[in-house]
C-alpha positions in Angstrom: 99.4 130.3 56.7 101.0 130.1 60.2 104.6 129.2 60.6 104.9 125.6 61.8 107.7 125.0 64.3 110.4 122.7 62.9 110.9 119.6 65.0 113.3 116.8 65.6 111.8 113.3 64.9 111.3 112.4 68.6 109.3 115.6 69.2 107.1 115.5 66.2 103.3 115.3 66.4 102.7 112.1 64.3 99.3 113.4 63.2 100.2 116.9 61.9 104.0 116.6 61.4 104.4 119.8 63.4 107.2 120.1 66.0 106.2 120.1 69.7 108.1 121.2 72.8 109.0 118.5 75.3 107.0 119.1 78.5 108.0 118.4 82.1 106.2 115.4 83.7 106.4 114.0 87.2 106.3 110.5 88.4 102.7 109.5 89.0 101.3 111.9 86.4 98.7 110.4 84.1 100.1 109.5 80.7 97.2 110.9 78.7 97.8 114.1 76.8 101.4 114.4 77.9 104.2 115.2 75.5 107.2 113.6 77.1 110.1 111.6 75.8 109.1 107.9 76.1 112.8 107.1 76.8 112.7 109.0 80.1 109.5 107.6 81.7 107.4 104.4 81.6 103.8 103.6 82.5 102.6 101.5 85.4 99.6 99.2 85.5 97.3 102.2 86.2 98.6 104.0 83.0 100.4 106.6 85.2 104.0 107.7 84.4 106.8 106.3 86.5 110.6 106.7 86.3 112.5 103.8 85.0 113.8 101.5 87.8 117.4 100.5 88.2 119.2 98.2 90.7 122.0 99.3 93.0 124.5 98.9 90.1 122.5 101.1 87.7 121.2 98.2 85.6 117.7 98.7 84.2 115.1 96.5 85.9 112.6 94.9 83.5 110.2 93.8 86.2 109.9 95.0 89.8 112.6 93.7 92.1 111.3 91.1 94.6 111.6 92.3 98.1 112.6 89.6 100.6 113.7 88.9 104.1 116.7 86.7 104.5 116.6 83.9 107.1 119.7 81.8 107.9 121.0 79.0 110.1 124.5 77.6 110.4 125.3 74.6 112.5 127.4 71.5 113.0 126.0 68.0 113.6 127.6 64.7 114.7 128.1 62.4 111.8 125.7 59.5 111.5 124.8 56.6 109.2 121.1 57.6 109.7 119.6 60.9 108.7 120.1 63.8 111.1 118.9 67.4 111.0 121.8 69.8 110.7 120.1 73.3 110.2 116.5 74.4 110.6 114.7 77.6 109.6 111.2 78.3 110.9 109.1 79.6 108.0 106.0 81.9 108.1 102.7 80.4 107.0 101.6 81.2 103.4 104.9 82.9 102.6 107.0 82.0 99.5 110.7 80.9 99.9 113.8 80.4 97.8 116.5 78.3 99.4 120.3 78.0 99.3 122.2 75.3 101.3 125.8 74.4 101.7 127.3 71.3 103.5 130.7 69.9 104.3 131.8 66.5 105.4 135.2 64.7 105.2 133.6 61.5 104.2 130.9 60.7 101.7 127.6 62.2 102.7 124.2 63.1 101.2 122.6 66.4 102.2 118.9 66.9 101.6 116.8 70.1 101.9 113.3 69.3 103.1 110.3 71.7 103.6 107.9 70.5 106.4 104.4 71.9 106.6 102.5 71.6 109.9 105.4 70.3 111.9 103.5 69.7 115.1 100.2 68.5 113.6 100.0 66.3 110.5 103.5 67.0 109.0 103.8 67.0 105.2 107.4 66.8 104.0 108.5 68.0 100.5 112.1 67.3 99.3 113.3 70.4 97.6 116.7 69.1 96.5 119.8 67.3 97.6 123.6 67.3 97.0 126.5 65.0 97.9 130.0 65.7 99.1 133.1 63.8 100.3 136.8 63.2 99.6 137.8 65.3 96.6 134.9 67.8 97.2 134.5 68.2 101.0 132.0 71.1 100.5 129.1 71.2 98.1 126.0 73.4 97.7 122.5 73.6 96.5 121.0 76.8 95.1 117.2 76.7 94.6 116.9 80.3 93.4 114.5 79.3 90.6 112.4 76.9 92.8 109.9 78.5 95.1 108.2 76.8 98.0 105.1 78.2 99.6 104.7 77.4 103.3 101.5 75.8 104.4 98.6 77.7 105.9 98.5 76.2 109.3 100.9 75.1 112.0 104.7 75.4 112.2 106.5 75.5 108.9 110.2 74.4 108.7 112.9 74.3 106.1 115.5 71.7 107.2 118.9 70.7 106.0 119.5 67.0 106.7 122.6 64.8 106.2 123.6 61.2 106.3 127.0 59.5 105.9 126.8 57.2 102.9 129.2 54.4 103.9 130.4 52.6 107.0 132.2 55.4 108.8 130.5 58.5 110.3 132.1 61.9 110.0 130.7 65.2 111.3 128.6 67.6 109.2 128.8 71.4 108.8 125.9 73.1 107.2 124.5 76.5 106.2 120.9 77.0 105.2 119.5 80.3 103.9 116.0 81.1 102.8 114.7 84.2 101.0 111.2 85.0 102.3 109.6 86.9 99.5 107.2 89.7 100.7 
């Protein structure tokens, strides 16, 4: 009878119990008939081997990182008892966006983030969220990282930060609007 190579549990052929050497595999190799440590590589949707992915801090990614372009606008607007546009970002048709907004006012104010599809044609406005600020909290913010808005398919697409003073005295608005355009 032939001598069977002793193995460590992670390098054992589960069918025969014989030890197997660990073979070199490269990213993109087919997973079939490869004897590689499963802890070193993973498989993609095509059943090919890939190296495990990490972020810039070395944390293991459990799904592909979304790539995105970052768009931003920062502006000041004169205070008003009616709604005024403070910041505007022009979006790309059919793209998906995540939005962050911050606003400041020395008096009570309501800031609203609105997505407008087909600005010059038949505009459709969608309120994405709002926040309030005023004495005691001059600056507030809205983080819509878990809400995604898909821009319309035709015409100009805008994401707008609007503001309105809530009571009898107007005070100027400062705003920042940022949108992640997922690609």
